[in-house]
Kinemage of the C-alpha trace (Angstrom):
@kinemage 1
@onewidth
@group {chain A} dominant
@subgroup {mainchain}
@vectorlist {calphas} color= white
{ca met a 1} P 77.210 23.078 13.274
{ca ser a 2} L 73.487 22.448 13.466
{ca ser a 3} L 72.275 18.912 14.056
{ca arg a 4} L 70.223 19.307 10.898
{ca ala a 5} L 73.380 18.954 8.825
{ca gly a 6} L 73.001 20.181 5.301
{ca gln a 7} L 69.690 21.906 5.967
{ca thr a 8} L 70.722 24.916 8.054
{ca ala a 9} L 73.760 27.077 8.715
{ca cys a 10} L 74.625 30.096 10.836
{ca val a 11} L 74.507 33.130 8.534
{ca thr a 12} L 75.572 36.679 9.344
{ca asn a 13} L 74.596 38.420 6.124
{ca val a 14} L 72.859 37.841 2.814
{ca gln a 15} L 74.478 40.740 0.983
{ca arg a 16} L 72.684 41.921 -2.127
{ca tyr a 17} L 74.301 43.669 -5.090
{ca ser a 18} L 77.844 42.367 -4.635
{ca leu a 19} L 80.120 43.234 -7.558
{ca his a 20} L 83.493 41.617 -6.747
{ca asp a 21} L 82.541 38.087 -5.741
{ca gly a 22} L 82.470 36.038 -8.900
{ca gly a 23} L 81.250 38.091 -11.852
{ca gly a 24} L 78.120 40.113 -12.590
{ca ile a 25} L 75.655 41.269 -9.932
{ca arg a 26} L 75.579 38.718 -7.128
{ca thr a 27} L 74.172 38.016 -3.719
{ca thr a 28} L 76.884 36.897 -1.293
{ca val a 29} L 75.918 34.668 1.625
{ca phe a 30} L 78.319 34.985 4.561
{ca leu a 31} L 78.510 31.844 6.704
{ca lys a 32} L 79.697 32.082 10.303
{ca gly a 33} L 82.757 30.210 11.529
{ca cys a 34} L 86.426 30.082 10.570
{ca pro a 35} L 89.274 27.999 12.078
{ca phe a 36} L 91.955 30.324 10.713
{ca thr a 37} L 93.645 33.341 12.304
{ca cys a 38} L 94.618 35.790 9.546
{ca pro a 39} L 95.572 39.017 11.391
{ca trp a 40} L 94.038 41.145 8.624
{ca cys a 41} L 90.626 39.433 8.606
{ca cys a 42} L 87.941 41.922 7.535
{ca asn a 43} L 85.034 39.761 8.726
{ca pro a 44} L 85.776 39.098 12.428
{ca glu a 45} L 82.056 38.611 13.026
{ca asn a 46} L 82.457 35.339 11.122
{ca leu a 47} L 85.332 33.879 13.148
{ca ser a 48} L 83.093 32.244 15.747
{ca ala a 49} L 80.589 29.702 14.409
{ca ala a 50} L 77.974 30.738 16.996
{ca pro a 51} L 75.753 33.833 17.141
{ca glu a 52} L 77.317 36.651 19.175
{ca val a 53} L 76.450 40.157 20.331
{ca ser a 54} L 77.884 43.255 18.683
{ca phe a 55} L 77.832 46.522 20.624
{ca lys a 56} L 78.468 49.947 19.068
{ca glu a 57} L 79.137 52.363 21.924
{ca arg a 58} L 78.557 55.450 19.747
{ca leu a 59} L 74.936 54.430 19.120
{ca cys a 60} L 74.062 53.688 22.754
{ca met a 61} L 71.651 56.171 24.356
{ca gly a 62} L 71.907 54.674 27.858
{ca cys a 63} L 68.265 53.666 28.029
{ca ser a 64} L 68.848 50.460 30.015
{ca arg a 65} L 70.705 49.419 33.158
{ca arg a 66} L 74.330 48.613 32.485
{ca glu a 67} L 76.721 46.673 34.702
{ca pro a 68} L 80.161 48.278 35.275
{ca gly a 69} L 82.435 47.256 32.425
{ca gly a 70} L 79.678 45.275 30.710
{ca leu a 71} L 76.861 45.552 28.205
{ca cys a 72} L 73.405 46.793 29.016
{ca ala a 73} L 70.749 44.294 30.081
{ca met a 74} L 68.536 44.901 27.026
{ca ala a 75} L 68.063 42.091 24.522
{ca pro a 76} L 69.552 42.889 21.083
{ca glu a 77} L 66.160 42.638 19.394
{ca asp a 78} L 64.766 45.314 21.724
{ca cys a 79} L 67.583 47.851 21.336
{ca pro a 80} L 65.960 51.043 19.941
{ca thr a 81} L 69.105 52.440 18.302
{ca gly a 82} L 70.730 49.304 16.919
{ca ala a 83} L 73.701 49.746 19.267
{ca lys a 84} L 73.312 46.143 20.377
{ca thr a 85} L 72.723 43.528 17.684
{ca leu a 86} L 72.920 39.762 17.419
{ca leu a 87} L 75.254 38.593 14.675
{ca gly a 88} L 74.322 35.268 13.158
{ca glu a 89} L 71.037 33.453 12.649
{ca glu a 90} L 70.336 29.868 11.756
{ca leu a 91} L 68.817 29.835 8.281
{ca ser a 92} L 67.637 26.986 6.114
{ca val a 93} L 68.373 26.588 2.427
{ca asp a 94} L 64.794 27.730 1.749
{ca asp a 95} L 65.263 30.839 3.929
{ca val a 96} L 68.404 31.855 2.055
{ca met a 97} L 66.981 31.139 -1.392
{ca asp a 98} L 63.885 33.219 -0.615
{ca arg a 99} L 66.200 36.219 -0.159
{ca val a 100} L 68.528 35.391 -3.046
{ca leu a 101} L 65.731 35.071 -5.596
{ca arg a 102} L 64.494 38.610 -4.902
{ca asp a 103} L 67.180 39.804 -7.323
{ca ala a 104} L 66.810 37.080 -9.958
{ca ala a 105} L 66.290 39.626 -12.738
{ca phe a 106} L 69.646 41.274 -11.982
{ca tyr a 107} L 71.496 37.962 -12.108
{ca glu a 108} L 70.041 37.116 -15.496
{ca glu a 109} L 70.865 40.499 -17.007
{ca ser a 110} L 74.427 40.686 -15.639
{ca gly a 111} L 75.538 37.064 -15.697
{ca gly a 112} L 75.692 37.052 -11.907
{ca gly a 113} L 74.243 34.782 -9.262
{ca leu a 114} L 74.976 33.442 -5.796
{ca thr a 115} L 78.336 33.399 -3.988
{ca val a 116} L 78.961 31.648 -0.671
{ca ser a 117} L 81.631 33.203 1.544
{ca gly a 118} L 82.566 33.303 5.208
{ca gly a 119} L 84.204 32.762 7.581
{ca glu a 120} L 85.265 29.582 5.843
{ca ala a 121} L 82.569 28.103 3.627
{ca leu a 122} L 84.071 24.599 3.816
{ca leu a 123} L 82.995 24.360 7.476
{ca trp a 124} L 79.444 24.009 6.127
{ca gln a 125} L 79.965 21.674 3.182
{ca pro a 126} L 76.601 19.807 3.235
{ca phe a 127} L 74.737 23.122 3.501
{ca val a 128} L 76.830 24.738 0.763
{ca arg a 129} L 76.258 21.789 -1.550
{ca ala a 130} L 72.499 21.879 -0.924
{ca leu a 131} L 72.296 25.663 -1.320
{ca leu a 132} L 74.296 25.784 -4.544
{ca gly a 133} L 72.312 22.865 -5.903
{ca arg a 134} L 69.101 24.831 -5.363
{ca ala a 135} L 70.626 27.906 -6.976
{ca lys a 136} L 71.699 25.884 -10.013
{ca ala a 137} L 68.178 24.461 -10.291
{ca glu a 138} L 66.912 28.059 -10.426
{ca gly a 139} L 69.333 28.837 -13.256
{ca leu a 140} L 71.700 30.974 -11.180
{ca gly a 141} L 75.462 31.147 -11.496
{ca thr a 142} L 77.259 29.890 -8.391
{ca ala a 143} L 80.606 30.583 -6.730
{ca val a 144} L 82.441 29.844 -3.472
{ca glu a 145} L 85.089 32.007 -1.762
{ca thr a 146} L 87.415 29.805 0.271
{ca thr a 147} L 90.914 29.107 1.512
{ca leu a 148} L 90.313 25.549 0.288
{ca ala a 149} L 92.444 24.516 3.286
{ca leu a 150} L 90.056 22.084 4.982
{ca pro a 151} L 89.391 18.436 4.068
{ca met a 152} L 86.640 18.047 1.482
{ca ala a 153} L 84.161 15.245 2.139
{ca asp a 154} L 82.674 15.243 -1.361
{ca pro a 155} L 84.739 17.281 -3.850
{ca ala a 156} L 82.843 15.907 -6.843
{ca gly a 157} L 79.488 16.821 -5.306
{ca leu a 158} L 80.603 20.376 -4.599
{ca ala a 159} L 82.301 20.752 -7.983
{ca ala a 160} L 79.099 19.700 -9.710
{ca val a 161} L 77.146 22.652 -8.276
{ca cys a 162} L 79.862 25.359 -8.171
{ca asp a 163} L 80.584 27.267 -11.376
{ca arg a 164} L 83.595 29.148 -10.001
{ca trp a 165} L 85.958 28.745 -7.065
{ca leu a 166} L 87.646 31.869 -5.673
{ca val a 167} L 90.660 30.461 -3.848
{ca asp a 168} L 93.024 32.345 -1.520
{ca phe a 169} L 96.795 32.449 -1.934
{ca lys a 170} L 98.055 34.260 1.171
{ca val a 171} L 101.275 33.345 2.986
{ca ala a 172} L 103.201 31.049 0.652
{ca asp a 173} L 105.718 29.554 3.095
{ca arg a 174} L 104.065 26.617 4.814
{ca asp a 175} L 105.629 27.047 8.253
{ca arg a 176} L 104.899 30.757 8.351
{ca ser a 177} L 101.365 30.264 7.027
{ca val a 178} L 100.564 27.677 9.685
{ca gly a 179} L 102.194 29.816 12.369
{ca val a 180} L 100.422 33.048 11.449
{ca cys a 181} L 97.142 31.943 9.886
{ca arg a 182} L 96.828 28.231 10.784
{ca ile a 183} L 96.413 27.634 7.044
{ca asp a 184} L 98.295 24.735 5.452
{ca pro a 185} L 98.887 25.593 1.775
{ca glu a 186} L 99.560 21.926 1.043
{ca val a 187} L 95.965 21.049 1.978
{ca arg a 188} L 94.782 23.792 -0.359
{ca asp a 189} L 96.972 22.535 -3.174
{ca arg a 190} L 95.760 18.935 -2.803
{ca asn a 191} L 92.138 20.069 -2.895
{ca leu a 192} L 92.916 22.356 -5.804
{ca ala a 193} L 94.458 19.532 -7.824
{ca his a 194} L 91.394 17.388 -7.158
{ca leu a 195} L 88.989 20.132 -8.237
{ca arg a 196} L 91.031 20.935 -11.326
{ca gly a 197} L 90.949 17.248 -12.213
{ca leu a 198} L 87.169 17.500 -12.081
{ca gly a 199} L 87.255 20.423 -14.514
{ca ala a 200} L 86.532 23.155 -11.965
{ca asp a 201} L 86.926 26.825 -12.926
{ca val a 202} L 89.255 28.367 -10.329
{ca val a 203} L 90.339 31.978 -9.846
{ca ala a 204} L 93.304 32.678 -7.555
{ca arg a 205} L 92.934 35.529 -5.075
{ca met a 206} L 96.003 37.218 -3.626
{ca pro a 207} L 95.442 39.636 -0.729
{ca ile a 208} L 98.419 41.993 -0.549
{ca val a 209} L 98.872 42.757 3.157
{ca pro a 210} L 101.745 44.883 4.503
{ca gly a 211} L 104.137 42.844 6.598
{ca his a 212} L 102.497 39.530 5.765
{ca thr a 213} L 102.017 38.868 2.048
{ca asp a 214} L 103.526 41.895 0.284
{ca ser a 215} L 107.176 40.868 -0.044
{ca pro a 216} L 108.509 40.172 -3.552
{ca glu a 217} L 109.494 36.678 -2.369
{ca asn a 218} L 105.990 35.855 -1.124
{ca val a 219} L 104.345 37.258 -4.257
{ca ala a 220} L 106.685 35.267 -6.491
{ca ala a 221} L 106.086 32.058 -4.526
{ca asn a 222} L 102.325 32.515 -4.734
{ca leu a 223} L 102.509 33.174 -8.467
{ca asp a 224} L 104.621 30.029 -8.812
{ca ala a 225} L 101.898 28.067 -7.017
{ca val a 226} L 99.181 29.605 -9.186
{ca gly a 227} L 101.060 28.612 -12.326
{ca ala a 228} L 101.832 25.115 -11.029
{ca ala a 229} L 98.107 24.582 -10.416
{ca gly a 230} L 97.372 25.438 -14.033
{ca leu a 231} L 95.349 28.545 -13.167
{ca thr a 232} L 95.223 31.419 -15.618
{ca arg a 233} L 93.639 34.230 -13.615
{ca val a 234} L 94.593 35.991 -10.403
{ca asp a 235} L 92.683 38.732 -8.592
{ca val a 236} L 94.992 41.049 -6.630
{ca leu a 237} L 93.323 42.380 -3.479
{ca pro a 238} L 94.874 45.485 -1.862
{ca phe a 239} L 94.748 45.582 1.940
{ca his a 240} L 91.909 47.757 3.261
{ca gln a 241} L 90.461 48.822 6.602
{ca leu a 242} L 86.766 48.307 5.825
{ca gly a 243} L 86.328 45.815 8.661
{ca ser a 244} L 88.351 47.569 11.356
{ca ala a 245} L 85.367 49.033 13.247
{ca lys a 246} L 83.873 45.559 13.676
{ca tyr a 247} L 86.647 44.558 16.076
{ca asp a 248} L 85.699 47.224 18.623
{ca ser a 249} L 82.028 46.275 18.468
{ca leu a 250} L 82.939 42.645 19.185
{ca gly a 251} L 85.434 43.478 21.934
{ca leu a 252} L 88.325 42.065 19.901
{ca asp a 253} L 91.839 43.393 19.392
{ca tyr a 254} L 92.809 44.246 15.812
{ca ala a 255} L 96.500 43.834 15.087
{ca met a 256} L 96.330 45.760 11.800
{ca gly a 257} L 94.567 48.855 13.080
{ca asn a 258} L 97.493 51.222 12.464
{ca val a 259} L 98.427 49.847 9.047
{ca ser a 260} L 97.704 52.069 6.047
{ca gln a 261} L 95.399 50.896 3.299
{ca leu a 262} L 96.879 50.086 -0.082
{ca ser a 263} L 95.793 51.702 -3.331
{ca glu a 264} L 95.670 50.206 -6.810
{ca ala a 265} L 98.956 51.984 -7.499
{ca asp a 266} L 100.535 50.243 -4.507
{ca val a 267} L 99.793 46.805 -5.955
{ca ala a 268} L 100.446 47.630 -9.617
{ca trp a 269} L 103.807 45.857 -9.424
{ca val a 270} L 102.056 42.638 -8.374
{ca val a 271} L 99.745 42.885 -11.370
{ca asp a 272} L 102.761 43.466 -13.612
{ca glu a 273} L 104.541 40.419 -12.172
{ca ala a 274} L 101.498 38.253 -12.768
{ca arg a 275} L 100.998 39.499 -16.311
{ca ala a 276} L 104.662 38.933 -17.086
{ca arg a 277} L 103.963 35.271 -16.355
{ca gly a 278} L 101.052 35.238 -18.795
{ca leu a 279} L 98.345 35.416 -16.144
{ca asp a 280} L 95.133 37.397 -16.462
{ca ala a 281} L 95.657 39.685 -13.452
{ca arg a 282} L 92.993 42.102 -12.165
{ca val a 283} L 92.789 44.375 -9.145
{ca arg a 284} L 89.858 43.311 -6.933
{ca gly a 285} L 88.474 41.046 -9.653
{ca glu a 286} L 85.001 41.501 -11.084
C-alpha cells in the first residue's frame, strides 16, 4: 500500500456504465490486491497489489527485440498495438473522482453512483473511506463489493459513507473455504454482524461455481448464513468465463479453463431455494 495511506491506491480500472454492481448506472472502481485464492477468480489482474505487465501474444507484431521465452524489450507505454500494457496505476481520490463525475447525470437519473470493487476493497480501507466520503459529498450513491473477510479498522466510519454492501457467500464450510480460498467465513460473519448493528444495507452475493459452491449442501448452508445474518436479498451469480483470457496475458494458470459456463436456467433451482426461504433472490442482481 502507498505510504500516503488514505490518499492513493493502486487502481486497474475505472469502469463506466456498470449495471450489476449496486443498482442503477454506476462507475465501478477496481482496486488492485487480494489475499484470497478463489480458483474461479475473474479478475486475476487484481490479485497482486502492485502494477504488473500484461502481454497479449495475438496483438504482438514483433516490432521489438525479444529474449527467448520472454517479453519484448519495449516499454508498455510505447507498444504500438496494445499487446503489452501495464495493469495498475496509483491514483488519488481526486484522480478517481474526476473520472467518476463525468457520468454524474446518469447516476442522478438512474439512482446509481459509485461502487468500489477489487481485488479485495478492504485492503485499502482508508482510501475507500475517503473516496466514498467524497462521493457522498457529491450526492452519489455508494457501494462496496467485498468478501468482508479481513479485519475492519473503522467499521463505523466505512458504514457511514457506504449505502450498500455487496457481500460474498462462497464456500460455506470453514475448513474447506480456508483451504481453497483462504477466506474465513467467521471473520465475514463477525464483520457482518457489526455492520448490521450499525444499520448497514447488505446484499448477499452467491457465486455458483461448478465443483466448488454448487452443491445443494453448500447452497443450503450459505442460505442458512444469509438468513441468520438477517439479510433479505441474495444475488445469485452463475459461473462465467469472462476473465479466462486474462490468465494467459498475465502468464498465470487458470484451473477453471475447461469448466462450462452456467446459464440462468442452471441456477434457477438456487433462486427457487432462496425464495422458498422468503428471500428476495435475483440472478446477477441489478
